C-alpha positions in Angstrom: 0.1 -0.2 0.0 1.4 3.6 -0.9 0.0 6.8 0.1 0.9 10.2 -1.1 -0.5 13.7 -0.2 -0.4 17.1 -1.8 -1.4 20.6 -0.8 -2.2 22.5 -3.7 -1.2 26.2 -3.2 -2.6 29.4 -4.9 -1.2 33.1 -3.5 0.4 31.7 -0.9 -2.6 29.9 0.8 -3.0 26.3 0.9 -6.6 25.8 -0.7 -7.0 21.9 -0.4 -5.4 18.9 0.5 -5.6 15.4 -1.6 -4.6 12.6 -0.2 -4.2 9.6 -2.0 -4.5 6.3 -1.3 -2.7 3.1 -3.8 -3.9 0.0 -2.6 -1.9 -2.6 -4.6 -4.8 -4.8 -5.1 -7.9 -2.7 -5.5 -9.1 0.5 -6.9 -6.5 3.6 -6.8 -8.8 6.0 -4.4 -8.1 10.4 -3.7 -9.5 12.0 -0.7 -9.9 15.8 -1.3 -11.0 18.4 1.4 -13.7 21.0 0.5 -13.8 23.6 2.7 -17.1 25.5 1.2 -19.2 22.0 1.6 -17.6 21.0 4.7 -17.0 17.5 2.5 -14.4 15.1 1.5 -14.6 13.9 -2.0 -13.7 10.5 -2.5 -12.4 10.2 -6.5 -11.7 6.8 -8.2 -8.0 8.2 -10.0 -8.3 5.0 -12.3 -11.5 6.9 -13.9 -11.1 10.5 -12.4 -15.0 9.9 -11.1 -16.0 11.1 -7.8 -17.5 8.1 -6.3 -18.5 9.2 -3.0 -18.5 12.4 -0.6 -18.1 12.5 3.2 -19.7 14.8 5.7 -17.3 16.4 7.9 -16.7 19.1 10.4 -16.5 22.8 9.5 -14.0 24.0 6.7 -12.0 20.9 6.4 -8.5 22.4 5.2 -6.0 19.1 5.6 -5.9 15.5 5.9 -3.7 12.4 6.3 -3.9 8.6 5.1 -2.8 6.4 8.1 0.3 3.9 6.7 -2.2 1.1 6.5 -4.6 3.1 4.7 -7.5 2.2 7.2 -8.1 5.8 7.8 -8.3 9.0 7.1 -7.4 11.9 9.6 -9.3 15.1 8.2 -8.3 18.4 10.3 -11.4 20.5 10.1 -10.3 24.3 11.1 -13.6 25.9 11.6 -14.8 23.4 14.0 -11.6 22.7 15.8 -12.0 19.0 15.7 -10.5 16.0 13.2 -13.0 13.8 11.5 -11.7 10.2 11.2 -12.9 8.4 8.3 -12.8 4.4 8.0 -11.8 3.7 4.3 -13.7 0.7 4.4 -16.8 2.3 4.4 -16.0 5.9 4.0 -17.8 6.8 6.9 -16.5 8.9 10.0 -16.4 6.8 12.8 -15.1 9.5 14.9 -14.7 13.0 15.9 -11.6 14.5 17.9 -11.7 17.9 19.4 -8.5 19.8 19.5 -7.2 23.1 19.8 -8.2 26.3 18.2 -8.0 27.0 14.4 -6.3 23.7 13.4 -5.1 24.0 10.0 -2.5 20.8 9.1 -1.4 17.6 10.0 1.3 15.2 9.4 2.8 11.8 10.4 
């Protein structure tokens, strides 16, 4: 399993984060934060199509995928928390409260 994360920068501001989960035996998926709609889009990168959307906290700003590819952690800047998405079901399984105005997450 490989994973990659990309941050899109425009005018000195990071706009969104794309996390790509690349299983060696299944579809390739990208997880993209959508700050305007408080969601994460799931994109099948083999077909370049959105295959799902997950509602998360307010103003998601970045994300990180666990090394084993089973979880996506999404930083929600507006609601001061982190949503945990289970990649098997693509549902939020936990919400973790953190300090004010979080922006980035790393591993």
